[in-house]
C-alpha positions as CSV (number, residue, x, y, z in Angstrom):
1,M,0.0,0.0,0.0
2,S,1.3,3.4,-1.0
3,D,1.5,6.3,1.5
4,E,0.5,8.9,-1.1
5,G,-2.0,9.1,-3.9
6,V,-1.4,10.1,-7.5
7,R,-1.6,13.8,-8.4
8,I,-2.8,14.9,-11.8
9,E,-2.6,18.6,-12.7
10,I,-3.8,20.6,-15.7
11,T,-4.3,24.3,-16.5
12,I,-7.4,25.3,-18.5
13,A,-7.7,28.6,-20.3
14,A,-11.1,29.4,-18.7
15,P,-12.3,31.1,-15.5
16,V,-12.7,29.0,-12.4
17,E,-16.5,29.6,-12.4
18,E,-16.9,28.2,-15.9
19,V,-14.7,25.1,-15.2
20,W,-16.5,24.5,-11.9
21,Q,-19.8,24.4,-13.8
22,S,-18.3,21.6,-15.9
23,F,-18.1,19.6,-12.7
24,R,-21.6,20.5,-11.4
25,D,-23.9,20.7,-14.4
26,K,-24.8,17.3,-15.8
27,D,-25.2,18.6,-19.4
28,K,-21.7,20.2,-19.2
29,L,-20.3,17.0,-17.8
30,R,-21.4,15.2,-20.9
31,H,-19.1,17.5,-22.9
32,W,-16.0,15.9,-21.4
33,H,-16.5,13.0,-19.0
34,G,-16.0,9.6,-20.6
35,W,-17.3,8.8,-24.0
36,D,-20.7,8.2,-25.6
37,L,-22.3,5.0,-24.2
38,P,-25.8,4.3,-22.9
39,E,-24.7,4.3,-19.3
40,L,-23.0,7.7,-19.4
41,D,-25.7,9.6,-17.6
42,A,-25.9,7.1,-14.8
43,E,-22.1,7.1,-14.5
44,I,-22.1,10.9,-14.3
45,D,-24.8,10.9,-11.7
46,Q,-23.2,8.2,-9.6
47,I,-19.7,9.7,-9.6
48,Y,-20.4,13.5,-9.4
49,F,-23.6,13.7,-7.5
50,Q,-24.6,10.6,-5.6
51,N,-21.2,10.0,-4.1
52,A,-19.8,13.5,-4.0
53,Q,-19.2,16.4,-1.6
54,E,-18.3,19.9,-2.7
55,D,-17.6,23.4,-1.3
56,G,-17.7,25.6,-4.5
57,T,-14.1,24.9,-5.7
58,T,-13.3,21.5,-4.4
59,L,-15.1,18.2,-5.2
60,V,-14.5,15.0,-3.4
61,V,-15.9,11.9,-5.2
62,H,-16.4,8.5,-3.5
63,G,-15.0,10.0,-0.3
64,H,-11.4,10.0,-1.5
65,D,-10.5,11.4,-5.0
66,T,-10.4,15.1,-4.8
67,F,-10.6,17.8,-7.5
68,A,-9.5,21.2,-6.5
69,L,-9.9,24.3,-8.7
70,S,-7.9,27.5,-8.2
71,P,-7.3,30.6,-10.3
72,V,-4.0,31.0,-12.0
73,D,-2.7,33.4,-14.7
74,G,-4.5,32.5,-17.9
75,G,-7.2,30.4,-16.3
76,T,-7.9,27.6,-13.9
77,R,-5.6,25.0,-12.3
78,V,-7.4,21.7,-11.8
79,V,-5.6,19.3,-9.4
80,C,-7.0,15.7,-9.1
81,T,-5.5,14.0,-6.1
82,R,-6.2,10.3,-5.9
83,A,-6.4,8.7,-2.5
84,P,-3.6,6.2,-1.8
85,K,-3.9,2.7,-3.1
86,G,-5.5,0.7,-0.3
87,T,-8.0,3.4,0.6
88,S,-10.8,1.5,-1.2
89,P,-9.5,-2.1,-1.3
90,E,-12.4,-3.2,-3.6
91,W,-11.0,-0.8,-6.2
92,D,-7.3,-1.5,-5.8
93,D,-7.2,-3.9,-8.8
94,Y,-8.5,-1.0,-11.0
95,Y,-6.4,1.8,-9.4
96,D,-4.1,2.4,-12.3
97,D,-6.9,2.1,-14.9
98,I,-8.9,4.7,-12.9
99,T,-5.9,7.0,-12.7
100,E,-5.5,6.7,-16.5
101,G,-9.2,7.4,-16.9
102,W,-8.9,10.7,-14.9
103,I,-5.9,11.7,-17.1
104,T,-8.0,11.2,-20.2
105,F,-11.1,12.9,-18.8
106,L,-9.3,15.9,-17.5
107,H,-7.6,16.5,-20.9
108,Q,-11.0,16.1,-22.5
109,L,-12.3,18.8,-20.1
110,K,-9.4,21.1,-21.1
111,F,-10.0,20.4,-24.8
112,A,-13.8,21.1,-24.4
113,H,-13.1,24.5,-22.7
114,E,-10.3,25.6,-25.0
115,Y,-11.6,24.4,-28.4
116,H,-15.3,24.0,-28.1
117,P,-16.8,25.7,-25.1
118,G,-20.5,24.8,-24.7
119,E,-20.6,22.6,-27.8
120,A,-21.8,19.0,-27.8
121,R,-19.4,16.3,-28.7
122,R,-19.6,12.9,-30.3
123,T,-17.2,10.2,-29.3
124,L,-15.9,6.8,-30.3
125,F,-14.1,4.3,-28.0
126,W,-12.0,1.2,-28.7
127,P,-10.5,-0.9,-26.0
128,A,-7.1,-1.0,-27.8
129,E,-4.7,1.4,-29.4
130,V,-6.1,2.2,-32.9
131,D,-4.1,3.9,-35.6
132,L,-6.7,5.8,-37.5
133,G,-4.1,7.2,-40.0
134,V,-4.5,10.8,-38.9
135,S,-2.0,13.3,-37.6
136,G,-2.2,16.5,-35.7
137,E,-0.8,18.7,-33.1
138,V,0.2,17.1,-29.8
139,F,-2.2,18.2,-27.1
140,F,-0.7,16.3,-24.2
141,T,1.5,13.3,-23.3
142,S,1.8,11.3,-20.2
143,P,3.7,8.2,-19.4
144,H,0.9,6.0,-20.9
145,Q,-1.2,8.3,-23.1
146,R,-1.0,10.7,-25.9
147,G,-3.6,13.2,-27.0
148,V,-3.5,14.8,-30.5
149,V,-5.7,17.6,-31.9
150,V,-7.1,16.5,-35.3
151,A,-8.1,19.6,-37.4
152,E,-10.5,17.7,-39.7
153,W,-12.6,16.5,-36.8
154,G,-13.9,19.9,-35.9
155,P,-11.1,20.1,-34.6
156,G,-11.3,16.9,-32.5
157,L,-9.1,15.0,-30.1
158,V,-7.8,11.5,-30.2
159,V,-6.4,10.1,-27.0
160,S,-4.6,6.8,-27.3
161,S,-2.7,4.3,-25.1
162,A,-2.0,0.6,-25.3
163,K,-5.3,-0.1,-23.6
164,M,-7.7,2.3,-25.4
165,T,-8.4,4.9,-28.0
166,V,-11.0,7.7,-27.5
167,V,-12.0,10.0,-30.3
168,T,-13.8,13.2,-29.6
169,T,-15.4,14.9,-32.6
170,Y,-17.4,18.1,-33.2
171,G,-19.9,18.7,-36.0
172,F,-19.8,15.2,-37.4
173,S,-22.9,13.9,-39.1
174,D,-24.2,10.4,-38.4
175,S,-22.6,9.1,-41.6
176,E,-19.2,10.7,-40.9
177,L,-19.2,9.2,-37.4
178,A,-20.3,5.8,-38.7
179,A,-17.5,5.9,-41.3
180,L,-14.9,6.7,-38.7
181,R,-16.2,3.9,-36.5
182,R,-16.0,1.4,-39.4
183,K,-12.4,2.5,-40.0
184,G,-11.4,2.0,-36.4
185,D,-13.3,-1.3,-36.2
186,A,-11.4,-2.5,-39.3
187,V,-8.1,-1.7,-37.7
188,V,-9.1,-3.5,-34.4
189,G,-10.5,-6.5,-36.2
190,G,-7.9,-6.4,-38.9
């Protein structure tokens, strides 16, 4: 068991009040948390509302993972501090995966605020690293993930790691999204 939790820190070019609303408004949470799936609304409710405590700039979920927002030059610093492994033994087997999820989600939050504030997104997910044959500007890198801004997706964001690929698009029609899904599925099934 570790003595300290993991700390994830990002800076978002938006005021604290706007970023805070992205943690407290269910519609805004859909713009960045996770990816499109039938259970997304239930997941958002369970994490951010049923099992959360807040004070206006700090949110504690499940009694242990803490998100603290503070103003900095140019925007808002968001610090996610994960409780040490062993705090919730039933989740220890998933500790690293949950940490990686928070890294993905917080960068999706930053992307939503900086590129598409208030806009609805459409996402795709594969449980593997998928080379979609696109390139773009690096948005972030971490030890296990890479996020790239893809101009032709609205611009959009592709986050990939050895365990998953999440694509966030804006302005895609149903047919464009379906075509991108088929392309990714072909690579995964290929």
